[in-house]
N, C-alpha and C positions, 0 to 999 in steps of 0.2 A: 229112211235112209240114214239120217244123222242120229236117230234115236236107237238104231239097232246095228251099230258098226260091229262086224264080227270080231270076236276076241283076238284072233291072231293078227288082224290088221291093227286093232287098237294097241296091242302090246308092241308091235313093231314101230308104230307111230311114237309111242312113249320112249322107246329106246333111242330112236333117231332124234327126238326132241332133246333128250338128255345129252347125247353126243354133240349136237349142234350148240347147245348152251355152253358146254365145256370148251369146245373149240373156239368159241368167241371170247372166252375169258382167259384161256391159257396161252394165247399168242400163237396158236397153230397157224402156219402160213396160209394166206388167202386161198390159193389154189387147192390146198389139201382139206380145207374146211368143207362142211356139208353145204353151207350157204343156202339153207332151205327157207321156205316161206314160214311165217308164224301160223299157229293153228287157226286163228280167226280168218286168215286169208285162205287157208285150206277149206274151211266151211263155206266161205264166200264163193270160191271157184266151183265147189261141188254143186251149190245151188244154181249157179249160172249154167254149168254144163248140163244139169238135169233139165233145163228149160230150152236147150238148143234144139234146132230143127233136126230132122233126119239127116244123117251123113256121118262122115268120119270124125273121130276124136283124135287129136294129135297133141303132143307135148314136145317142145324144143328145149332141151336141157333137163335131163333126168336127175343128175347128181345121184344121191343114194336111193332115190325112188319115193321120197316122202310125199311130194305133191302128187305123184302118180297114184299113190294109195288113196288120196282124197278123190281124185278123178275116177278111180276104179268104182267108187261107190255110185257115182252118177252113171258111168258106163254100164254097170251091171243092171241098174234100174231100167236103163234104156235098151238093154239086150244087145249091147255092142262091145267092142274091144277098144283099147286105146293104144296107139302107136307112139312110142316115145324115143327120142334121139339123144344119145350121149356120145361125146367125142373122146373123153378121157378114159383110158383103160381101167384105172383104179376105181373110178366111179361106176363104170359098167359092172365090175365085179361086185361092188357094194349093192348096186341096184338088183343084180341077179339074186344075191342073197336075200335082199328085202322081199322080192316077189316070191321067192321060194318059202321063206319062213312065214310070210303073211298069207300064203295060200292063194295068190292071185295070178299065178302064171298063165292060167287059162284066159285071163282078161287083158293081158298086156303083151304087146309085140315090141320088144326092146331092140332097137337098131343101134349097133355100135358103129358110129360114123358121123360125118358132118351132115346135118339136116339139109343144108343148102344143096347137097348133091342129090337129094331126093324130092325136095318140095315142088319143083317144077312139074313133076310127073304125078303129083297127088291131086286128084280131083275130088269134088264133093265134100270139102272140109266143113263140118258143122261147128266144131269147137277146136280152138287152138290155144294152148297155154304156152306163152313165151317167157322163159326164165333161163337165159343162157348168157354168154359173154355180151356185155352191153354194146360192144363195137359191131356186132352182127345184127342187132335188132332191126335196123332199117332194111337191110337186105332180106331178112326173114319176112318182115312186113310186106315188102313188095312181092315176094314169092308166094305168100299165103293168100293175100286178099283176092287176087284174081281167081283163085281156085276154091273160094268159099261159096257155099250155097246161100241163097237169099235168106236173110235172118240169121246166118251163121255168126258166131262170136269169136273174136280174137281178144285174148286177155294178156297184157304184157305187164310183168312184175317190175317193181323198182321205179315206177313213174314219178315218185316224189323224191326218194333218197338218192336217186341217180339222175335227177331231172336235167342237169346241165349236159351230161353225156348223151342223154336220150332226147334232148330238145329237138333235133332235126326230125326224128321220127314222130314225136308227139305233135309238133306243129304240122307236119305233113298229114297225120291222121285227122287232126281237128279240122283241116281245110279240105280233106279228101271227100269228094262228092260220092264216092263209092260206098262210104260208111258213115254211120252216125257214131260219134265218139265223145268220150269224156273221161276225165281222171277222177277216180274215186279214192278218197283218203282213208283207206283201210290197209292195215299192215304197213308195208313200205311204199304204198301207192300203186294202184292198178289202173292201167289204161284199158278201157273197155271199148271195143269197136264192134259195131253190128253192121253186117253187110246189108245194103239197101237194094 
């Protein structure tokens, strides 16, 4: 899986990594930046997703589709698709381009809209990657956890570098008897929750 990443996916990853690095250095406004995960986090969530139980794969916050490409590797190995949600029109266009040039359109269902409008109706979630505006993390957590299969995983990005903003959700998850949870110090910090 990680040793044989298809060349079109690898090339698009490299392109997006270069754009993300440039955006962080040149003062590009926050909402216009890619704001994507680092490569080590990509590898980490791919490995986690590959071990998830049977069920749906979802991502909340597509941006330009970088993290989605990592998750596609696991989804393809598992013989499933990933549904990803993006609210911003410009990011939707970038993600569509990413999926087209990387050749993964058959593995991705991109929904242009607010994930919170859809999550209540999504059952049997086996894996969820949450990397959206931090203010909606708690609402997403509460919408996803009841709809996860036993053993399902929810991974929330930025659990360390945005810890103060995310504190209510992190504390809720660590005390929530529906999940086993911990924060892993990789990348910008990943909150890992496993449905019990």
